[in-house]
C-alpha positions in Angstrom: -52.6 39.3 -203.8 -54.8 38.0 -201.0 -58.1 39.7 -200.5 -60.4 39.5 -197.5 -63.6 37.4 -197.8 -65.6 40.6 -197.4 -63.9 42.1 -200.5 -64.5 38.9 -202.4 -68.2 39.0 -201.5 -68.4 42.6 -202.6 -66.7 42.0 -205.9 -68.8 38.9 -206.6 -72.1 40.7 -205.7 -71.2 43.7 -207.8 -70.4 41.6 -210.8 -73.5 39.5 -210.5 -75.9 42.4 -209.9 -74.5 44.2 -212.9 -74.9 41.0 -215.0 -78.5 40.6 -213.9 -79.4 44.2 -214.5 -78.0 44.1 -218.0 -79.9 40.9 -218.9 -83.3 41.9 -217.5 -85.9 44.5 -218.3 -86.6 47.5 -216.1 -89.6 46.0 -214.4 -87.7 42.8 -213.7 -84.8 44.9 -212.2 -87.3 46.6 -209.9 -88.5 43.1 -208.8 -84.9 42.0 -208.4 -84.2 44.9 -206.1 -87.4 44.1 -204.0 -86.7 40.4 -203.9 -83.0 41.0 -202.9 -84.3 43.2 -200.1 -86.7 40.6 -198.9 -84.7 37.4 -199.2 -82.5 37.9 -196.1 -85.6 38.2 -194.0 -87.1 35.1 -195.5 -83.9 33.2 -194.8 -83.8 34.5 -191.2 -87.5 33.5 -190.6 -87.7 30.2 -192.5 -84.1 29.0 -193.0 -82.0 28.9 -196.1 -83.4 25.7 -197.5 -87.1 26.8 -197.3 -86.3 30.3 -198.5 -84.5 29.0 -201.6 -87.2 26.4 -202.2 -89.7 29.2 -202.2 -87.5 31.2 -204.7 -87.3 28.1 -207.0 -91.1 27.6 -206.8 -91.8 31.2 -207.6 -89.3 31.2 -210.5 -91.1 28.3 -212.1 -94.6 29.9 -211.7 -93.7 33.4 -213.0 -92.7 34.5 -216.4 -89.9 36.5 -214.8 -86.6 34.8 -213.9 -85.8 37.2 -211.1 -86.2 34.7 -208.3 -84.1 32.2 -210.3 -81.4 34.9 -210.8 -81.2 35.2 -207.0 -81.1 31.5 -206.5 -78.4 31.1 -209.2 -76.3 33.9 -207.6 -76.4 32.1 -204.2 -75.7 28.7 -205.8 -72.7 30.0 -207.7 -71.3 31.6 -204.5 -72.0 28.8 -202.0 -70.9 26.0 -204.3 -67.8 27.8 -205.5 -64.7 25.7 -206.1 -62.5 28.8 -205.9 -59.5 27.8 -203.8 -59.2 31.2 -202.2 -62.7 30.8 -200.6 -63.8 28.3 -198.1 -67.4 27.8 -199.1 -69.8 25.4 -197.4 -70.7 23.4 -200.5 -67.5 23.6 -202.5 -67.6 21.6 -205.7 -71.3 20.7 -205.4 -73.4 21.2 -208.6 -76.9 21.5 -207.1 -77.4 23.9 -204.1 -80.7 22.4 -203.0 -79.3 18.9 -203.0 -76.2 20.1 -201.1 -78.5 21.8 -198.5 -80.6 18.7 -198.0 -77.7 16.3 -197.6 -75.4 18.4 -195.4 -74.9 18.3 -191.7 -76.3 21.1 -189.5 -72.9 22.8 -189.0 -72.4 23.1 -192.8 -76.0 24.2 -193.2 -75.6 27.0 -190.6 -72.4 28.1 -192.2 -74.1 28.3 -195.6 -77.0 30.2 -194.2 -74.6 32.8 -192.5 -72.6 33.0 -195.7 -75.7 33.6 -197.8 -76.8 36.4 -195.4 -73.3 38.0 -195.6 -73.4 37.9 -199.4 -77.0 39.2 -199.6 -76.0 42.3 -197.7 -73.8 43.3 -200.6 -76.3 42.2 -203.2 -78.9 44.5 -201.5 -76.5 47.4 -201.4 -75.6 47.2 -205.0 -79.2 46.6 -206.2 -80.3 49.7 -204.3 -77.4 51.7 -205.7 -77.8 50.6 -209.3 -81.5 50.2 -209.8 -83.4 53.5 -209.7 -86.4 54.0 -207.5 -89.7 55.2 -208.6 -89.7 58.2 -206.2 
């Protein structure tokens, strides 16, 4: 059965958000929700490469792996070798290396795809991680 790319994004995001929530502690989940909320704006303002470089630098400086979880989520999606998806960095092992060696057309495709995926990640993070209201 063929599914639309939007359905594939939603299914992937739901699966990954649930995995992350189950692996992390409550405080880290709240951070994940906040970071997932902010990452699209960082990408829009600074570009995909710089936003992900920031995520990697923050993940190495903090005890939490929340930023790394977001980076890994995007790396898995954008570098997917699934034949049903036409991803910008298909078959690449390292997202940052792929970003820094790709042409502008591929980079912009990856940035747009990351933004589209993060819409679903934000929605599922908001829906599944309780607020402190």
